[in-house]
N, C-alpha and C positions, 0 to 999 in steps of 0.2 A: 446493445446487449440486452437480453430479455431478463425478466425478473427471475431470480433463482427459483428453480422449480420446487414445489411443494409435494407433488404427488409421486408415488412409486410408478415404476414402469420400466420399460427397456431402455437401456443407455441412449441418450440423444446427444449429438455433437454438431456444433455450428462454428464456423470461422467468422469472425468480425475484424474487418480493417479498422485501424484506429479512428475513433471519432464518428463511426458510422451512424450512432444514435444520438439524437438530441434529447435533451431532458423536456418532459412536458410540464412546464411550470404552472399550468393552470390546475394540475393535480398535485402540486407539491406544497406541503404545509410551509408556514412562515419560518419555522425553526429549520426545517430541511433546506429552504432556499438559503438561508443564512449560512448553513453549513457547506452547501455546494459553492456559494460565491466565495467563501472563505478558502475552500480548497483550490478554486481556480487561482486566487491570489497567492496562495502558499506555494503553487507550482510554477509561478512565472519565471523563477530562477532556472528552471529546467527547460523551458519552452524553447529558448533560443538555441540550445545544443541538443534538443531532443532528436532521437532517431526519426527518419522521414516516415511518413504514413505507410509507404510502400514496404518498409522494414519492420513495422510494428504491427503485430497482430496478436489477437486474443482468441482462445478457443476454450469453450466452456463444455464439460462433459458431465452429465449426471451418471453417477454410479449407484446401481441399486444394491443395497446390503440387507435386504429383508431377512430377518424380520426387524431390524433396527432400521431407523429412518435413513433415506439416501443421503449421499454427500455429493457436493458439486466441486469438480476439480476444475482449476483454471490454469491453463498454459499460456504463458506469454512468450512471445518472440520479439526481442529487441536486437535487431542486427544479429549479431553472431552469438548473442547471450540468449540462453533458453531457461526459463523458470517455470516451475510447477508449484501449486500450493492448493489447499482446501480453502474455499470461500467461507467466511463466517456464516454459520447456519442461520437461515431465515433472512439473511441481508439481501437486498436486491441491488443488482449491478447498474452502475452508470458509467458513462464515457463522455468525452468532450472532443470535438473536432479539432484536429490538428495539434493534439497533445498526447504525448506518449505516456499515459496514465491508465490505471485500472482502479475504479472506485466502487464502493459499496455503501448502502444507506441502510441503517437499522429499521426493523418494522415500524417502530414508534417515532422514526425521525428524530431520535435523541442522539444519534452518533453516526459518524461516518468514518470509513477506513479507506485511505487513498494510497496507492502505490505509484510513485512517479520514477520513470527511468531516463537516465541521461548518460552520454559517454563519459568514461572515467578519465581523469587526467593522468599525467604521467606518473609513473611508479617513484616512490622515494629515491633519492640519490644513494648510489652504492655507499656502504659504509654506515648508513643511518640505521640505528638500532630499532627493532620492532616497537619498543617502547617509546622512543622519541617520536618515530612517525605516527603512532597512534595518538600520542599527546598532541602533536601538531595538528593532526587532522581534526581532532575533537575541538581544539581551540578555534581553527578557522570556521569550522561548522556552526560552533556556538555563536560566533561573531555574525555570521551570515543570517541565523535564526533571529537574532535580536534586530537586525537590520529589516528583515521581512515582517516581524511582528513588534512594530515599536511600542515601547513602554512594557513589553513582556518581562516576565520574571521567571528565570530558570529555578525551578523548585529543587530538582535533584538531577544529577548527571551520573551515568553509569555505562556499563558495557553490555550490549545484547549479542546474542549469538543465534545464527540461523543459517541452515544450508552449508554447514561446515566452515563458516567465517564469521568473524567478529568485528563489531564497529561501534561507534558511539551511540549513545541514546540519551534522552532526557525528558523529564516532565516539565511542562511549561505553562504558565498561567497568563493569560492575556485578556485584556479588555477591548472588545471590538467595537471601536468608535462610538461608545456609549450604548452599544446594544446589549450589553451584559458581558459576564465573565465567560470564557471558554477554557477548558483545560485540554492539552494537547500532550500526547506521547509520541515521540518522534525517534525513528531509528535509521541510521545510514549505514548501508552495507555495501561492499563491493563484490560483485561477481564478474570475473573475467574483465570484459571491456566496457562494463557499465556500472554506475552507481545506482542502487534502488534506495529510494527513501520512502520509509513506511510512516504514515501519519494517522493517528487515531485523534478525532476531534469530537469532544463531548462537553456537555454542560457539566461543571464541577460536581453537582449533586449525584449525577449518574455515571461519573467516570468509573468508580470502582466495578459497578455491575457491568460496564461496557469493555472492561479491559480484556475480557474473554476473546473479543473479535480480534484484537491485535495478536492475542496469543494463539489463536487458531491458525493465523497466517504464519507466524514465526515458527511454530512447533511443526508444520507440515512443509515448509518451503524447501524445495530442492533446486539446484542450478547446475548448468553445465555450459561450456562453450562449444559451439558448433554442431551439438547434437542434443536431442530431447532427454532431459534427466528422467530416471525412472519415478514413477508416481509413488507417494508414500504408500505403505501398506496398511490395510484396515481389516479388522475382524468383524463378522456379523454375528458373533456371540454377544448374547446380552449379559 
């Protein structure tokens, strides 16, 4: 996937099969490399059950809203699940071979935003209350996070809403093998046949200023099964 366009112009549209572009590590800063490697490790849980490369595609479209800056729409097809959202402004896109993920890296390499897709498990048993099902899901997910990030501390757990559905979310502090602390915000949402895990990874000092990248995705995310959801509407009024 190409760097998010910065210039105005007619809409451009390209399809990318999963993992078609490799990262150019020679041009990647040390912090960016750490973020990318961490993102790879964070998504190992999803790799075994990820949609096949043939059923996972990403489509990037630049929308010209002159006189305001353009936006970049991202459409993802993961099997029967279709998702659309606006990429964080100025972030460049990254992908990885054989992994059903969409990734974005901030201009200063201080933050990454990753969306991982995997098939959803069975629905809760009949008779289970929504509250009980949500609590059980959050507990299982928190346990898996602490396994994936050994020694991590969950700072706050809460519920996040996007695309007409709600799911568990949390802020997590983790020391990455002596390389320094990282702060993560993770959100787990179910859309039809797939889970979508959204992960913001940042240095703690820049976490607050980078939160907008996560919010950009959540506030504009739309999803549907078997058909493309409508894109979020935007105004070109200043």
